N, C-alpha and C positions, 0 to 999 in steps of 0.2 A: 627554881628548885632543881638546879643542875648538880648532880653528885658525881664525884670522880670514882672510877673503877680501877684503872691500872694505867701506868705509863711505860713506854718502851723507848730507851735511848738508842738512837741509830748511830753506832760507832763502827760497825763492820757489816759484811754481807750476812753473817749469821743473825744479826739483829733484825734484818729485813724478814728472814725466815721466821724468826721468833714472833715478830709483829703479826705476820699472817696467821701463825698457829694460835696466838692469843685472841685474835679477832674471831676466828672460827669457834674457839672454845667459849668465849663470852656469848656469842650469838646463840650457841646451843643452850647455854644456861638460861638465856632470856626467852627461850621458847620458839626461836625461829626454826623452820623446817630445814631439811637437808639442802634444798636448792638455794634458799636464802642464805644459809651459812656460807655456801660456796661463793655466792655473789659478794657478800660482805668481805670475806677473806680476800677475794681477788681484788676488790677495790682498795683495801688497805695495803695489800702487797704492791699494787701498781704505784700508788702515791708515795709509799715509804721508799720504794726502789728509786723513784725519781729524786726524792730528797737526798738519799745517800749518793746517787750517781752524780748529781749536778752540784750539790752543796757539800758533799763529803760528810755530812752529819745532820742530825735532826732529832725531833722528839715526836713520838706517836702517843697521843693522849686519848684514852677511852673513857667516855662519860655517859651518863644517862639523865635525861630530863624527866623527872618523876611526874611533873604536871602534865606534860604533853605525851608521856609514855613513848619517848623517842630515844633510840640508841644513837649516840653522837660520837664522831671520831674527828680529831684535829691532828694534822701533820704539819709541823712548823720547822723551818730551817733558817739559817742566817747566811744564805748564799747571796749571789748577785742579782737574784730575781729572774723573771721570765720576760725578756724584751718583746716577744712576739705573741703575747697571750691572746689577743684578738684573733690572730690567725689560727692558733691552737683550738680555740673555742668554736671557730667556724668549721673545723674539720678539714681544712685545706693544708695544714702544716705537715711536713714530712721531716722527721728528725734524721740527722746523720747517723745516729746510733740506734735507731728503731723507727717505728711507724708514727710516733708522736701522738698515739691515740689513748694513752693512759688516763690523762685528765678528762678527756671527753667521754671515754668509756665509763669512768667512775661516775660522772654526772648522770649518765643514762641508767646505771645500775641502782642508784640511790634515790630516796624520796626528796632529800634536801641537799643542796650543793652550793658552796660559795668559795671564792678564791681571792686573796689579796696578795699583791706582789709589788715590790719596789726594789731599789738597789740594796736595801738592808736585809732582804730575805723574802720568803714566801710562806703564806699560811693557807692551808686548804682545810675547809670545814665541810663535812658531809654527815648525813644521818639517815636512819631507816626507822620507820614507825614500827613499834612492837606489834606482834600478831594480835588481832582482835580477840581471837579465841583463847589466847594464853591468859594465865593468871596475871592480874594487875600487879606490877612491880612496885613495892614500897621499900622503905628503909630496911625493914627486917629481911625481905627477900634479897635486897641488894647486898646485905652483909653475907648471906649464904653464897652469893655469886663470887664475892671477893675472896672469901675463905677457900672456896673450891679452887679458885684460880691460884691462890698462894701454894696449894698442895701440888700443883702441876710443875714438872720440870721443863725448862726450855727445850724445844725440839731441835735436833740437829738437821742440817740440810737433807741428809739421807732419809731421816724419819719423815720429814715433811714431804719429800718427793714420793715416798711410799704411800703416804696418806692421799696425796694428789692423784696418784695412779689408781688407788682404790676408788676414789671419788669418780674418776674418769670412767673406769670400768662399770661402776654402778650406773652412771648416767647413760653409757652406751647400751647397757642392758635394758634400761627403762625406755630408751628410744626405740630399740628393736621391738619391745612389747607393744609400744604405741603404734609402731608401723604396722604390725600384724593386726592390731585392733582396727586401724584405719582401713586396711585392705578389706577386712570383713565388713565393716560399716559401709564402705564404698560399694561392695557387691549388693548389699541390701538396698542401698539408696538407688542404685541403677534399676533394680526391679521396681521399686516404688515410683521412680521417676517415669518409667514407661507408662504406668497407670495414670499418673498425674498429668503427663503430657497428653494422653488420649482424652482425659476429662477436660483439660483446659482447651483443647482443640474444639470439643463440643460446646463448651461454654463460650468460647470466642465466636463460634458460628452463631449461637443464639444472641449474644450481645451485639454482634454486627447486624443481625436481622432487626433487633429492637432499635439500634441506633439509626438504621436506615428508615425504619418506620417513624421514629421521632423526628428525624430530619425532614421526611416528607410531610409530616403533620405541620411542623414549624414553617416549612416552605409554603404549604397551602395557606396557612393562616396569614403569613406575611403577604402573600399575593392577594389573598382575599381582602386584607386590610386596605391595600392600595387600590384594588379594583373596585371595592365597595365605597371607600371613603371619597374617592375622586368624584364619582357621579353624585353621591349624597351631598357633598359640600356644594357642588354646582346647583343641585336642586334647592338646598337651603338658601343659597345666595340669590337664586332667581326668584324664589317665592318671596324673599324679603324685598327685592326690588319691586315686584308687582304689588305687594301689600303697602309699600311706601308710595304707591301711585306715581312712580317715575315715568311710566309710559301712558299716563292718563288715568281717568277714573274707572272704577270697576263697579259692576252691579253688585247688589247684595248677594246674589247667588254665586257670582264669580268669586267674591271675597271669601264666602264660606268654603267653596271648593278648593281654593288655593290654601286656605288654612288647614283643610284636611290633608292636602298633599304635604304641607310643611310638618304637620304633626307626625305623619307616617315616616317622613324622612328622619326626623329626630329620633323616633323609636328604633329605626334601623341602625342609626349611628350609635345609639346607646348599646344595642345588641352586639355590634361589632366590637365596641370597646370592652364589654363584659367578656366576650369570647376570647379576646386577646389576653385579658388579665387572667382568666381561668387557665389558658394554655401556659402562661408564664409560671403560674403557681405550680402546675403539674410538672413542668419541666425543671423546676427548681431555679428559675432564672429571675424570679421577682426578688429584688433586693430590699432588705429591711434597713431603713435609715432611722435608727433610734436617736432620740433626743429627749430632753426634759421639757415637759409642758404641764400646765394646770388644767384640770377638768373644767373649772369655771371659764377659762379663756376659750376652751373648745366649745362649750355650750354657747358662748357669745357669738362665735363665728358661725355655728350651725343655725342659730336663730336668724341672723341676717341673711344667710345663704338660702334658707328654705321659706322665707317670708313670701316670695312671689307665688308659691304653690297655694297659698291661702287666699289669693286675691279674689277668686270667684267662689269661696266657700265660707260657711258660717262656723267652721270649726275653730276651736281654741287650741293653739300649740303652746304648751306650758313646759318650761324648763325649771325644775326645782333647784334652789341654790346649792352650790357645791364648793363653797369657799373653805370649808373645814377639811376637805380631803387632801391627802398628800399628793405631791406631784408624780406624774407617770414618767417613766423613762422607756419609751417604745416608739413605734412609728406613728406619728400623729396623723399623717395623711391616710393611713390604712384604717386606723380607728375611726376617723371621721367618715371614711367611705362606708364602713359597716353601718354606722349610725344613720348616715344619709339614706341608705337602702331601707333600713327599718322604718324610719320616719316617713319617707316618701310612700312606702307601701301602706303604712297606717293611714296617711292622708287620703290615698286613693280609695281605700276600702272602708272608710268611715264616713257615712253620709251626714251624720250629725253628732254633736257631743264634743269630745276633746281628745287630743293626743298628748300624753304626759311623759316627759323624759326625766329619769332620775338616775342617780349614781350613789353607790355606797361602798364602804370598805368591807371586804370579806376575805379573810384568810390570805393576807398579803396580795390580794387582787382587788381590782376595782370592778364591781358588777354594775353594768349599765342596764337599764330596763326601759323599754319603749312600750307603753300601755295605751290601748285605744278602746273606744266604745263602739267599734264597728261590727261587721257581720259575723265575725268569728270563724273558726276553722274546726271542722269535725276531727276527732281523734284519728280516723282512718286516712284523712287527707294531710295530717301534719307531717307524715313521712314524705309525701309526694312533693311538697313545696320546696324541699331541699335537694331535689333531683333536677338536673339540667333540663330546661324547657318544661318542667313540670308545672302545671297550672290547675287550679280548682275551678270546676264549673259552677257558676252561680250567676245571679242577675247582675251583680256588680262587675263580675269578670267580663261579661259581654259588653258592658258600657265602658269599662276602663281596661284597655289593652296593656299588656306588659310583655317583657322578653322571656320571662321564666328563668333568668340567669342571675338576678340580683341576690336572692337568698343563697343559692349554691356558692356563689362567689364570696358572699359574706362569711359563710361557714369556713371556707378554705383560707380566707384571710385571717380569721380568728385563730385557726389552728397554726397558721404560719407564725403568728405572734405568741404562740404558746397558750392560747386561751380556748374558749368554747362558745358555742351558740346553742341555746335551747328555746323552746316556746311552750307557753301555757295558753290554752284557748278553749272556748266553749261557744258553740253556734248560737248567735243572737246576743251574746254577752261580751263580745270583744276579745281581743288577744293581747298578750304581753310577750314580747321577744326579749330574751336576756342575752347579754354579751359580757362574758367574764374575761378579763385580760390581766396578766400579772403586772404588778407595780413596776418591775424591772424586766425588760426583755432578756431572756436567758442567754442569747447569743451576743450580747453587748457588754454587760457589766454586772456580773454576779455580785450581790451585796457582800459576800464573804471576803472578796478580794479588796473591798474598800475599808475593811476594818483597820483601825490604826495599828501600826506596828509597835512591838515592844522594843524600845530603843536601847542600844548599847552606848553608854555615855562615852566610851573610848573610841567610838567610830563615828565618822561624819555621815550624815544622811543625805542621799541623793534621790530626788523625786523624778521618776520616769513617766513622761506623758506620751504614751504610745499605744495605738489601738490594736497592734498586732501582738498577741500574747507570746508567740515564739520569739519575736524580736526583743520584747521586754525581758524574757527569761535569759536570753543571751547576754544582754546588757548587765543584768543583775549578777550573773555568774562571774563575768570578767571583773566587775567592780568589787565583788566580794573577795576575789583573790588579791585585789589591790588594797584591801583593808577598809572598804566602805560598806555601809549598809544601805539598802534601797527600798523604795516603795513604789509600785507601779499603778497607774490609773489609766483609763482608756478614753477619758473625755475631759474637756476643759472645765466643766462644772465640777467634776470630781476633784480635779487639781485645785480649783479655787477653794473648795470645801476643806481639803486637806491642809492647804497653806494657812487657813484661818486657825487651825488647831495646832499645827506643827510647822516650824520654819526649817526648811531643808537648807543644807549648805550650798546646794546647786540644783538646777533643774535641767534635765535632758528633755528636749521638746521636739516632737515630730510636727511638721506643719500641716500635713494632710491626714486628719483623723477620719474615722469611719463616716461620720455624718456631718462633719464640720471642718473648718480650717481654724488654725490657732494664731493667725496674724494679730488679731485684736488682743488676745491673751498675752502675746509677747510684748505688745505695746504697753499693756497694763503693768506687767511685771517690771519693765524697765522704767516706767514712769512713776513708780512708787517712790516715796521719800527715802526708803531704805531698800534699794533694789536687790534682788537675789541674782547671783550669777547664772546665766543661761547659756547652755550649749545646744545649738540647733543641729539636729541630725535628720536629714530629709533627702528625698530624691529630687526635690525642687532646688535647682541650682540658681537661685535668684539672690546672689550675695549682696548686691547693692541694696535690695529691699530688706534682707535679713539683718545686715549690719546697720542699715538706716533706722530700723526700729529698735536698735539698741542691743542686739545679741552680742554676747561676749566672745563667742567662738562658733564656728560652723564646720561641720564635716558632712561630706556628700556620701549617701549610701550607694553601694555597699562600703563598709568602713573597715579600717584596720583596728583591731582591739587595742594595740599599743597606742595608737593615736588618740583614741577615745579616753583611755586611762590617763594619758599625759595631759590632755586638756582638762579633765576633771580635777586632777591633782593641782594643776596650775590655778584653776578657778577657785578652789577651796583652800589654797595655801594661806596659812596665817602669817607668812612673812610680810614684811613691810612692803606696801605697793610702791613701784617706781614712781618718782615724782616728775611731773611734766610742768614746765614753766612757759607761760605765754607772755611775751613782751609785745604789747600792741596798745596804742592809744585809743583804738576804736572799740567801744564797748560791744557793739553789735557783732563785729568780727570775732571777738573773744567768745561771745555767747554761742555763735554758730559753730565755732571750732570745738568748744567744750561739749556740745551736743553730740559730736561724732566720736568722742573719746569715752570708752567704757569706764564708769566710776568704780566698778568692781575690780578692774585691773590696774588702774592708774590713779594717782592722787594729783589733782590739777591745781596749780597756783597761777595767779594773774598779776601782771605788772602793767601800769598804765603809761609808763614812759621808759626811756632808756636807762636813766639813772636808777630808778626804782628797780628795774629789771636786773642791773648789775649787782645791786645790793642783795636782792633776793637770791640771785644765782650763787653768790658767795656763801649766803647763809644756808641755803637748801641743798646745794650740790645736786641739782636735778639730773635725771637720766637723759632727758631730751629737752631742748629749748626751741620753741617756735618763735621766730623773730620777724617783726614787720620791718619794712624798709623806710617808709615815710613816717616819721615821728618828730614832735617838737623837741628842741634842746639837742638831744643826741639822736641821729638817724641810725638805721639798722647797720650801715657799714661801719660807723664809728663804734657802735656797741660790739660788733663782731671783732674788731681789732682789739678792744679791751679784753674780750673773752679769751682770744687766742694769746694775749700777752700774759694772762694769769696762769701760773703754774698749776693751780687747782682745777681750772676750767678749760685748759687748752685742748683737752681731748674729748670734751663733752659734745655729743652729736647736736648739730644745729640745723634747723629747717627754716629756710627763708619762706615766709608766708606773707605774700604781698600782692598788690594789684599791679606793681610796676612791671613794665616791659623792659627787661634788662638789655643793656648794650653789650656788644661783644667783649669789651674789656672787663665789664662787670661780671659777665658770665665766666670769663677766664679766671678772675680773682676768686669767685666762689668755688669753682671747680678745684683750683689749687689748694683751697682751704677745706676741701671735702665737705662742702655745704650742700645738703639736699634742698631741692626747690619744689614747693607745693603751692601753687598760686591760689589766691582767694577765689578766683573764677572757677576753680575746680570744685568748690563746695556746691555749685549749682548743678553739677552732673548727677545723673541717677545713681551712679556707683561710687559717689564720693566717700561714703562711709567705708566701703571695702578698700578703696584706694588708701585712705588714711591708715586703716588696719594693716595693710600690706607694708606701707612705709614704716610704721612704727615697729612692726615685727622685724623688718630688715635692719633698722637702726639698733634695735635691742640685740640682734644677732651679732652685729659688728662690735657692739660694746662688749659682749661676752668674749668674742674672739680676741679683742685687744687686751682684755684683762688676763 
């Protein structure tokens, strides 16, 4: 929907002035403010003056794109072109008749800019988006702009100079006013800064005090861990040796005493572990490793883990079925730790009856409940049990000792996962502890982000598998500017679920996700019957393993946006894939080599002997030929001579792929014929896939250079 507005033919210097005046007038009619009018007029003047100065003639065309609401300008000439355009665009060119900054300056002033030049002339196209607050320009509005332009008379150089002088004076006045405003604001800021500096100094002092206190606490706990665990581990090991009768038999009294010592050592070890976990939660250093798991599987693991606690008890431990519940995406180890604390406490303080563990779906959360038929807890004591080292005095408490840290730690772990812990109990009637945890851990994968995107049929879809949201956002923004649409997920499970419903044109994959690695996912993607192109972007520089698992491209973080866009464009290109021809009589060798060549980048053909290879080469015109040396009928040397004698195939890159150890004269012959050598023994090396990728990229580059 591009509509013409006005054309100016550049026949003399006055026409350059007229083009500037027309540009400013049209910009004013389209609603641009004073400063934007000057920028547009300056850009048109610079490019028009270049066209007249170097080509002696040209045409300035003013247009508008109604669909995009964009003011467009084209300046074309039929001169000899710009031989040093790259130097000009880099900003390093210095013209003999000026600074050589007109083209580059115009690019900076405008929203869109492109230039095409050859020996037949130069075309410069640039545009400026219409102001958002202005009235939307349609055909009716455009007619008014054209009519108003027709009523105006072309300006003389003197008239235009006077206009420019007025614009300059107005700009200078505005600058002086802003300078005075800045001076006033700076004075106010200086006064404010003095107060802020004093406040920050006090805050820094307090923060430093808290930091030192936190460091002292962490240092104490770390030292305590080492100092306590070393003798405790020794005590546990020694008591185990004695109880195993390694130094002879024990009396029944000695056996009982040693078991008391062993039990006390275990209780102390548990207390040290709980203290350290509490300190980590308070310091914010306890990491949440979210992953997907089923409640039924969790119950199965807990049943086997806690079974030894029932060895000397008549209690029944019942886990109700949980097969109908949706999967949880959170930290399985921490959920298990909370439930273990609840269940072990229930077993300790329930002399008879049962302990029942249930789970149900409740408001996008899973609510676990551990109910017992034990002694119960009075309402006044229900607050104490969640305080560190808080314990309730009763007959069971005197018989069964605990650390008083399990329940406080459980509450903090639940809050860390975004959940909560509550209790309902009555003395003599048992207790029920509830643990409610969200289906999806909020810090890992909000469900809203996993909603399927609304696809634009004109844009290719790229799936980004990256656990860092900022990195995914950067990828998406750069790819959007290149004409792609994206969808980001943070885990392998989400990526698999997405691919089942939508097939992306390519996948950008990070290898080290938050709670998992994606090596197996890469292997699955490339092992499928219809593989999806994969660009691996990671801090892990294991190219031999990355390419060995079938990745089509690899970039090391931190990355260059241009490199990422170029790789995605290459992987999603609908152009015909370059053809690779393998001429080898050994089926195993052909299979191994094929496994190292990306099927999404190349189309691979096989020939079982030299004659079949020559026929296929003439029919297919391959981009690269892999050639074995030892073959029946025609060997590799004879096939190569036939290839080089063919006018159609003499320049085709050839790679000698053989087990033969070449003699000096053979090496000389292959070098003279520019033959690359990649021995079959190289396929056994760990980085063989990366080596083949590098070889083929080099050959492809040479082919493009020769063309």
